[in-house]
C-alpha positions in Angstrom: 129.4 82.7 118.1 127.3 85.3 119.4 126.8 88.8 117.0 129.0 91.6 118.4 127.4 94.2 119.4 127.2 97.4 121.9 124.5 99.9 122.9 125.0 103.7 121.9 122.4 106.0 123.7 121.6 109.4 122.0 119.3 112.2 122.4 118.6 114.0 119.3 117.7 117.7 120.6 115.7 116.1 123.6 116.8 114.7 127.2 116.7 111.0 127.3 113.7 109.3 128.9 112.6 105.7 129.8 109.9 104.7 128.2 107.0 106.2 126.2 105.2 107.3 129.2 101.7 105.9 130.7 99.7 108.7 130.4 100.2 109.0 126.0 98.9 107.2 123.1 101.7 104.3 122.8 103.4 104.1 119.9 101.8 102.3 116.5 102.6 101.7 113.5 101.2 104.3 110.8 102.5 102.6 107.6 103.1 98.7 108.2 104.4 95.9 105.5 102.2 93.0 105.8 104.5 90.1 105.2 107.3 90.9 107.5 106.8 87.6 109.4 106.4 85.2 106.7 108.7 86.7 103.7 111.2 85.6 101.8 114.8 86.8 100.4 115.3 86.9 97.0 118.6 88.2 95.1 117.9 90.4 92.0 119.7 92.2 89.6 117.1 94.8 88.4 119.0 96.5 85.3 120.5 94.6 82.5 120.6 95.4 78.5 120.7 92.7 75.7 121.0 92.7 71.9 117.9 94.5 71.5 119.6 97.7 72.7 123.3 98.4 73.1 124.1 95.0 75.1 126.0 92.6 73.3 124.3 89.3 74.4 121.0 88.0 73.8 118.4 87.4 76.2 119.0 84.1 77.2 122.6 84.7 77.7 122.1 87.3 80.1 119.1 85.3 82.0 121.3 82.2 82.1 124.4 83.9 83.4 122.1 85.5 86.0 120.9 82.5 87.2 124.6 80.8 87.2 125.5 83.9 89.8 122.5 83.2 91.9 119.8 85.5 91.0 116.3 84.7 91.8 115.1 87.8 89.7 116.5 89.2 86.9 114.9 92.4 84.8 115.8 93.2 80.9 115.5 96.8 80.5 116.9 97.5 77.0 116.7 101.2 76.2 113.5 102.8 75.0 115.0 104.8 72.1 112.5 104.5 69.2 115.5 103.6 66.8 116.2 100.4 69.0 114.1 97.1 68.7 113.4 96.8 72.6 109.6 96.9 73.3 109.1 94.8 70.1 107.1 91.2 69.4 110.8 89.7 69.2 111.6 91.1 72.4 108.8 89.9 74.4 109.0 86.4 72.7 112.4 85.8 74.1 111.8 87.2 77.2 108.9 84.9 77.5 111.3 81.6 76.1 113.9 82.7 78.9 110.6 82.6 81.3 109.9 78.9 80.0 113.5 78.1 80.5 114.2 79.4 83.9 111.1 78.5 85.6 112.6 78.9 88.9 113.5 82.9 88.4 111.3 85.9 88.2 112.4 87.3 84.4 110.8 90.8 84.5 110.8 92.5 81.4 110.8 96.8 81.4 112.3 99.6 79.4 115.3 102.0 80.2 113.3 105.4 79.6 114.8 108.7 78.3 113.2 110.7 80.8 112.0 114.1 79.2 113.1 116.7 79.0 116.7 116.2 79.1 118.0 114.8 75.8 118.9 111.2 76.8 120.9 111.8 79.5 118.3 111.0 82.2 117.3 107.4 82.4 114.8 105.4 84.4 113.5 101.9 84.4 109.8 101.4 84.2 107.9 98.2 85.2 104.3 97.1 84.8 102.1 95.6 87.5 101.0 92.8 84.9 102.7 90.4 82.3 99.6 89.9 80.8 99.0 93.2 78.3 102.9 94.1 78.7 103.6 93.5 75.0 101.6 96.4 73.5 101.4 98.5 76.7 105.2 98.9 76.8 105.2 99.2 73.0 103.1 102.4 73.3 104.9 103.7 76.3 108.2 103.4 74.2 106.6 105.2 71.0 104.4 107.4 73.4 106.8 108.6 75.8 110.2 108.6 75.2 111.8 111.5 74.8 115.3 110.6 72.8 115.3 112.2 69.4 111.9 114.8 69.6 112.1 118.2 69.5 111.1 120.9 72.0 109.7 118.0 74.4 109.0 119.8 77.9 108.6 118.3 81.3 105.3 117.8 80.9 105.8 114.9 78.6 107.3 113.2 81.6 104.1 114.2 83.5 101.6 113.0 80.9 103.6 109.4 80.6 103.5 108.9 84.7 99.7 109.5 84.4 99.5 107.4 81.7 101.4 104.5 83.5 99.4 105.1 86.9 95.8 104.9 84.9 97.2 101.7 82.6 100.2 99.7 84.1 98.2 98.9 87.4 97.0 95.5 87.8 95.5 93.3 90.9 95.5 96.4 92.9 99.2 97.1 92.3 100.9 100.3 90.7 103.2 99.8 88.2 107.0 101.3 89.0 109.8 103.7 88.1 113.2 103.4 89.4 115.4 106.2 88.6 118.9 105.1 87.2 122.4 106.3 88.2 120.7 109.7 89.0 124.0 112.1 89.6 125.8 110.2 86.3 125.5 113.3 83.9 124.6 116.4 86.3 126.5 119.3 87.5 125.1 118.6 91.0 123.9 115.8 92.9 121.2 117.6 94.7 119.7 118.7 91.3 117.7 115.7 91.4 115.6 116.8 94.4 113.4 119.3 92.7 112.6 117.0 89.8 111.7 114.0 91.9 109.6 116.4 94.4 107.7 117.2 90.9 107.3 113.9 89.8 106.2 112.6 93.6 103.2 115.0 92.9 102.2 113.4 90.1 102.8 109.5 90.9 104.3 107.5 93.8 105.0 105.0 91.3 108.4 106.8 90.9 109.9 104.8 94.1 113.4 104.8 93.8 116.6 105.7 93.0 119.8 103.3 91.9 122.1 104.2 94.6 124.6 101.6 93.4 124.9 102.1 89.8 126.3 99.8 87.2 129.7 99.6 85.3 131.6 98.9 88.1 135.1 98.0 86.0 134.8 100.9 83.9 137.1 103.9 84.5 135.8 106.2 86.0 133.9 104.0 87.6 130.2 104.0 86.9 130.9 106.0 83.4 130.4 108.8 85.9 131.9 112.3 85.3 134.8 113.5 87.2 132.7 116.5 88.5 130.4 113.9 90.2 132.5 110.5 91.0 130.9 107.5 92.6 131.2 107.4 96.8 132.9 104.1 97.6 131.0 103.0 94.0 127.6 104.1 95.3 126.1 107.4 93.8 126.6 110.7 95.9 122.8 111.4 95.8 122.8 108.5 98.3 126.2 108.4 100.0 126.8 110.9 100.8 124.9 112.1 104.0 122.7 115.0 103.8 122.9 114.3 100.0 119.6 114.4 97.7 118.5 111.4 99.1 118.4 112.4 102.9 116.9 115.9 101.4 113.9 114.0 99.6 113.6 111.7 103.0 113.8 115.0 105.1 110.7 116.7 103.2 108.4 113.2 104.0 109.1 111.5 100.6 109.5 107.9 101.0 111.7 106.8 98.1 114.5 104.0 98.2 117.9 104.3 97.0 119.2 101.1 98.2 119.3 99.3 95.0 122.8 98.0 93.5 122.7 96.5 90.0 125.1 95.6 87.1 123.8 97.9 84.4 125.1 94.8 82.1 125.7 95.5 78.7 129.0 93.1 77.8 132.0 91.7 79.3 134.1 92.1 76.9 137.5 93.8 78.6 138.1 95.7 75.5 135.1 97.4 76.0 132.9 98.1 78.7 133.9 94.9 80.8 130.8 94.5 83.1 130.2 92.2 85.7 127.5 89.6 84.9 124.1 90.2 86.8 124.8 88.7 90.5 128.3 88.5 90.0 129.6 91.5 92.0 126.3 93.9 93.0 123.5 92.6 94.4 119.8 93.8 95.1 117.8 91.9 98.1 114.5 91.9 98.2 112.6 90.6 100.9 109.2 89.7 99.3 105.6 88.2 100.3 106.1 85.7 97.3 108.3 84.4 94.9 106.5 86.3 91.8 106.4 89.4 89.7 103.4 90.9 91.9 106.1 89.9 94.9 108.8 91.6 93.6 107.2 94.9 92.7 105.1 94.9 96.4 108.9 94.9 98.0 110.2 97.3 95.6 107.2 99.8 96.2 107.4 99.1 100.1 111.3 99.6 100.3 111.9 95.7 101.8 115.5 95.7 100.1 119.0 96.3 100.7 121.6 96.7 98.2 125.4 95.4 99.0 128.7 95.4 96.6 131.2 92.2 96.8 128.7 89.9 98.7 130.0 91.5 101.8 126.7 91.1 103.7 123.2 89.2 103.8 120.1 89.4 105.3 120.8 93.2 106.3 117.8 94.3 108.4 117.1 97.6 110.4 114.6 97.4 113.2 113.4 100.1 115.6 111.6 99.4 118.9 109.6 101.4 121.0 106.8 100.6 124.1 103.3 99.9 122.4 104.9 98.2 119.1 104.1 94.6 118.3 107.2 94.0 117.1 110.2 95.8 115.7 109.7 98.4 112.6 111.2 97.6 109.6 112.9 99.1 106.5 109.9 100.6 104.4 108.0 101.0 107.5 106.7 104.1 109.5 105.7 104.3 113.1 104.7 106.9 115.6 105.6 107.5 118.9 105.0 110.2 122.0 107.2 113.2 122.4 110.0 112.2 124.8 109.9 108.5 123.9 112.8 106.5 123.6 113.3 104.3 120.9 115.9 101.4 120.3 117.4 100.8 116.9 119.4 97.5 115.9 121.0 97.0 112.7 121.8 93.5 112.0 123.5 91.6 109.4 125.5 88.4 108.1 128.7 87.9 106.7 129.5 85.4 104.2 132.4 83.2 105.1 133.4 84.4 101.6 133.2 87.4 99.3 132.1 87.6 95.7 135.7 86.3 94.7 135.7 83.2 97.0 138.1 84.9 99.2 137.9 85.0 103.2 134.9 88.1 104.0 134.8 90.5 106.7 132.6 93.6 107.7 134.5 96.5 109.2 132.1 98.9 110.3 128.1 99.2 110.4 127.0 102.8 110.8 123.5 104.6 111.8 122.4 107.4 109.7 119.7 109.9 111.0 117.4 112.5 109.2 115.7 115.0 111.3 114.5 118.7 111.5 118.1 119.9 111.9 119.2 117.7 108.8 121.4 114.7 108.3 124.2 112.9 109.7 125.6 109.8 111.5 124.8 109.4 114.7 126.3 105.7 115.6 129.3 103.3 114.3 130.2 99.8 115.4 133.4 98.4 114.5 132.7 94.5 113.5 134.7 91.7 112.5 132.6 88.3 112.7 130.3 86.4 111.0 127.2 87.9 112.3 127.3 92.0 113.3 125.1 94.1 114.9 124.8 97.7 115.9 122.5 98.8 118.7 121.4 102.6 119.4 118.8 104.0 121.8 117.4 107.8 121.0 114.9 110.0 121.7 113.4 112.1 118.1 112.9 115.3 118.9 110.7 117.8 116.3 108.6 115.9 113.3 110.8 113.0 114.1 113.4 111.0 112.6 114.4 108.9 109.6 116.8 106.4 109.9 118.7 104.2 107.5 122.1 102.0 107.6 124.9 101.3 105.8 128.3 98.7 106.4 131.5 99.1 105.5 134.2 96.7 104.5 137.7 98.4 104.3 139.4 98.3 101.2 143.4 98.9 100.5 143.9 101.1 97.3 140.5 100.8 96.0 137.0 101.7 97.1 135.7 100.7 100.6 132.7 97.6 99.5 129.6 99.2 101.4 126.0 97.8 101.6 122.9 100.3 102.3 119.6 99.9 104.1 116.3 101.7 103.3 115.0 103.7 105.7 112.4 103.6 108.8 110.4 106.4 109.3 109.5 107.7 113.0 107.1 110.4 113.8 106.2 112.3 116.4 102.3 111.6 117.8 99.9 114.8 117.8 98.2 113.5 121.1 
């Protein structure tokens, strides 16, 4: 069956032209991901807890269940509260034992950091680039920089932590990574994080992502979010609301990634949080250069991934084409095109035959979102209901350019829709 598709022609503040013009520098890559033509997809869950903090299960049990639900990557990210036993010798010994038991998996050791100066209300997962010294380094990070229980610690502690990570957590030319968890869960406004992340990125680009699809998807309220900031179709409003924090950051030229969906697994007891196991409902699909710790962190830094709930989509790709490019640009990449250049956008995905519950699957709609000098808005939608689905659009960027991201939807009855989100492609206007 051929993918269902259509072409939608748009002009963003410009007159539609054909091609990029013969007298101008052709479209070219500004930032390129080297493994686009030879990478592989890995299913990941990057946020789980065990008995080393407030989880109900051992490391071995969590990793075993992650494997059973198809994860090829799982991260153990117990809380870095200094009164808890995460980042102790036993913590790393049990993670290493899980790695030996499941050599087919990439098992990451991380910490969920209480980010200063918020009194334990704001969290981020921290991963080092090398496993060689992760034990003593993460133990030091926990003792020196976790904010919970400290008195009079201002934002300078977060700045010091990021500088320390940049100096000590890198390996083989690869920086450590910080992924901001459930960004709006305890905030008065979902946009409060914008100034915070702008500040943090001035110190270190290793703050690379937002957890757009937070865990606790069976709790009431969903995600354990406060009523003032509920999830939007199961996704954080900072990511799900067009023009909110993620789009504002992208509009300011900050390439930060929001297409991460996790379990935040603590326990599966119906009498408690009743979390989904890693990979059971939420999935982050990483397109990596190799199946290794390094490959996983490379994909996370570059934005080479998408997030999805309910197993409604596979191999989600957003591609941008223009005259002069050697190949389509993909999520995480940046291209430059001449003023007046028409670009083509294709959003494509596979729709599995069955969903996460084993029921017949479908995808209802694919949507294209644009962020430019005038703000953020949805610029194209395509209804779909087939095993392979496409949206196609052509447009002419204007001003400084445009950032393009995509999402897909399965419409549900009497419950939130199931969604996927891609990371963006950035299109700049050439100065020549």
